C-alpha positions in Angstrom: 12.0 2.5 10.3 13.1 6.1 10.7 11.9 8.6 8.2 14.3 11.2 6.9 12.7 14.7 6.6 14.4 16.8 4.0 14.6 20.5 4.5 12.6 22.4 1.9 14.6 24.4 -0.6 15.4 27.9 0.4 14.1 30.6 -1.8 16.1 33.8 -1.6 14.4 37.1 -2.2 15.6 39.5 -4.8 17.6 42.1 -2.9 19.5 39.5 -0.7 22.5 37.6 -2.0 21.0 37.3 -5.5 21.4 41.1 -5.8 25.1 40.7 -5.7 24.9 38.2 -8.5 22.6 40.3 -10.6 24.9 43.3 -10.4 28.1 41.4 -11.1 27.1 39.6 -14.3 24.0 38.4 -16.1 22.3 37.7 -12.7 21.4 34.1 -13.6 18.4 34.5 -15.9 17.8 38.1 -15.3 18.8 40.8 -17.8 22.1 42.6 -17.5 21.5 45.5 -15.1 24.2 48.2 -14.3 25.2 49.0 -10.8 22.7 51.8 -10.6 19.9 49.3 -11.0 18.2 51.1 -13.9 17.7 48.7 -16.9 17.2 51.7 -19.2 20.9 52.5 -18.8 21.8 49.3 -20.6 20.7 50.8 -23.9 23.6 53.3 -23.6 26.1 50.4 -24.0 25.1 49.8 -27.6 25.0 52.3 -30.5 21.4 53.4 -31.1 20.1 52.6 -34.6 19.4 56.3 -35.2 23.0 57.1 -34.5 24.3 54.4 -36.8 21.9 55.4 -39.6 23.0 59.0 -39.4 26.7 58.1 -39.7 26.0 56.0 -42.7 24.0 58.8 -44.3 26.9 61.3 -43.5 29.4 59.0 -45.1 27.2 58.5 -48.3 26.6 62.3 -48.6 30.3 63.0 -48.1 31.3 60.6 -50.9 28.7 62.1 -53.2 29.9 65.7 -52.8 33.5 64.5 -53.0 32.7 63.0 -56.4 31.0 66.2 -57.5 34.0 68.2 -56.3 36.4 66.0 -58.3 34.2 66.5 -61.4 34.2 70.2 -60.9 38.0 70.4 -60.7 38.5 68.2 -63.8 35.9 70.0 -65.9 37.3 73.4 -65.1 40.9 72.3 -65.8 40.0 71.2 -69.4 37.3 73.7 -70.3 38.2 76.8 -72.4 34.5 77.8 -72.2 34.5 78.1 -68.4 32.8 81.3 -67.4 33.4 83.0 -64.1 30.7 84.9 -62.4 30.0 86.6 -59.0 28.1 84.5 -56.5 24.7 86.0 -55.4 25.2 88.1 -52.3 22.2 86.5 -50.6 24.3 83.3 -50.2 26.2 85.0 -47.4 23.0 85.9 -45.6 21.9 82.3 -46.0 25.1 81.2 -44.4 24.5 83.4 -41.4 21.0 81.9 -41.0 22.3 78.4 -41.2 25.0 79.1 -38.6 22.3 80.6 -36.4 20.2 77.5 -36.8 22.9 75.3 -35.4 23.1 77.6 -32.3 19.4 77.5 -31.7 19.4 73.8 -32.2 22.0 73.3 -29.5 20.0 75.6 -27.1 16.9 73.6 -27.9 18.6 70.3 -27.3 19.7 71.4 -23.9 16.2 72.6 -23.0 14.7 69.3 -24.2 17.3 67.3 -22.1 16.2 69.3 -19.0 12.6 68.8 -19.8 12.8 65.0 -20.5 15.0 64.7 -17.4 12.1 65.5 -15.2 12.7 69.2 -14.5 9.7 70.3 -16.5 8.9 73.3 -14.3 12.2 74.9 -15.2 12.1 74.1 -19.0 8.8 75.6 -20.2 8.1 75.2 -23.9 11.2 73.0 -24.7 10.3 72.9 -28.4 10.5 76.7 -28.8 14.1 76.7 -30.0 13.5 73.7 -32.2 10.7 75.7 -34.0 13.2 78.6 -34.4 15.7 76.2 -35.9 13.0 74.9 -38.2 12.1 78.4 -39.3 15.7 79.3 -40.0 16.1 76.1 -42.1 13.1 77.0 -44.3 14.4 80.6 -44.6 17.7 79.2 -45.8 16.0 77.1 -48.5 13.9 80.1 -49.5 17.2 82.2 -49.7 18.7 79.5 -52.0 15.7 79.9 -54.3 16.2 83.7 -54.4 19.8 83.1 -55.4 18.7 80.9 -58.3 16.3 83.6 -59.4 19.1 86.2 -59.3 21.3 84.1 -61.5 18.5 83.4 -63.9 17.8 87.1 -64.2 21.5 87.5 -65.3 20.9 84.9 -68.0 22.7 82.1 -66.1 20.7 78.9 -66.2 21.5 75.2 -65.6 22.6 74.6 -69.2 24.1 78.0 -69.9 27.7 77.2 -68.9 29.5 74.4 -67.1 30.2 76.8 -64.2 26.5 77.7 -63.7 25.6 74.1 -64.1 27.9 73.1 -61.2 26.5 76.0 -59.1 22.9 74.8 -59.5 23.8 71.1 -59.0 25.8 71.8 -55.8 23.3 74.2 -54.2 20.2 72.1 -55.2 21.8 68.9 -53.9 22.6 70.5 -50.6 19.1 72.1 -50.3 17.5 68.6 -50.9 19.6 67.1 -48.2 18.7 70.0 -45.9 15.1 69.4 -46.5 15.7 65.9 -45.2 17.1 67.4 -42.0 14.0 69.6 -41.7 11.8 66.5 -42.0 13.9 64.9 -39.2 13.6 68.0 -37.1 9.8 68.0 -37.6 9.7 64.3 -36.5 11.7 65.2 -33.3 9.2 68.0 -32.5 6.3 65.6 -33.0 7.8 63.0 -30.7 8.6 65.6 -28.1 5.0 66.8 -28.1 3.8 63.2 -27.5 6.5 62.6 -24.9 8.0 59.6 -26.8 11.2 61.3 -27.9 14.4 59.3 -27.4 17.7 61.1 -26.7 19.4 59.1 -29.5 16.9 60.4 -32.0 17.5 64.0 -31.0 21.3 63.6 -31.0 21.3 62.0 -34.4 19.1 64.7 -35.9 21.4 67.4 -34.4 24.5 65.7 -35.8 23.0 65.6 -39.2 22.0 69.2 -39.0 25.5 70.3 -38.0 26.9 68.3 -40.8 24.7 70.2 -43.3 26.1 73.4 -41.8 29.7 72.3 -42.2 29.0 71.0 -45.7 27.5 74.3 -46.8 30.6 76.2 -45.5 32.7 73.9 -47.6 30.5 74.3 -50.7 30.5 78.1 -50.4 34.3 78.3 -50.2 34.6 75.8 -53.1 32.2 77.8 -55.3 33.8 81.1 -54.4 37.3 79.8 -55.4 36.3 77.9 -58.5 33.5 79.9 -60.0 
């Protein structure tokens, strides 16, 4: 009786015809890999959690200050006891420092991108500009405290008048949210020093910081027109 000898199954190596399958779809049981062959690039196809969280925070903060703005307009419209006063001049210096901090943050973000991209010899001390941004942020908060002291020296406290109450509430709420941005910036510097920083974390922190900048410009104009 003749015996039929079956040909053993052929095992293809990765890189032969299976490479075409892996690059075109899910590659059988292999993870989805882009054409460049770098699995890390797959993460770019989905929104990072840090980015999503920042947009949620921005939306919540925007609604909070929108509600405060509405309360300011309504309270001033029906308040015969509304007292106008001149804004402390240091607020304008604080504005310049906050604008400068956004510039230094963008410079630092580009330096960090070069550093984390592998060109470390051309990006010495990538956290330098981030430290400058951190210092400008603290100087802004200190300047806000000086503004509050200037108002208190004029006899304007939180409960003195509805107008002074809104000034303290708006500026203090913004300062508290800015302190949150300073905490996020410190976290970025810590991760950068330990070489575990993700680009999404840095980008999300930068977006939040720039939002604080734009929000302050809006608040300054609002206070200048209404107070």
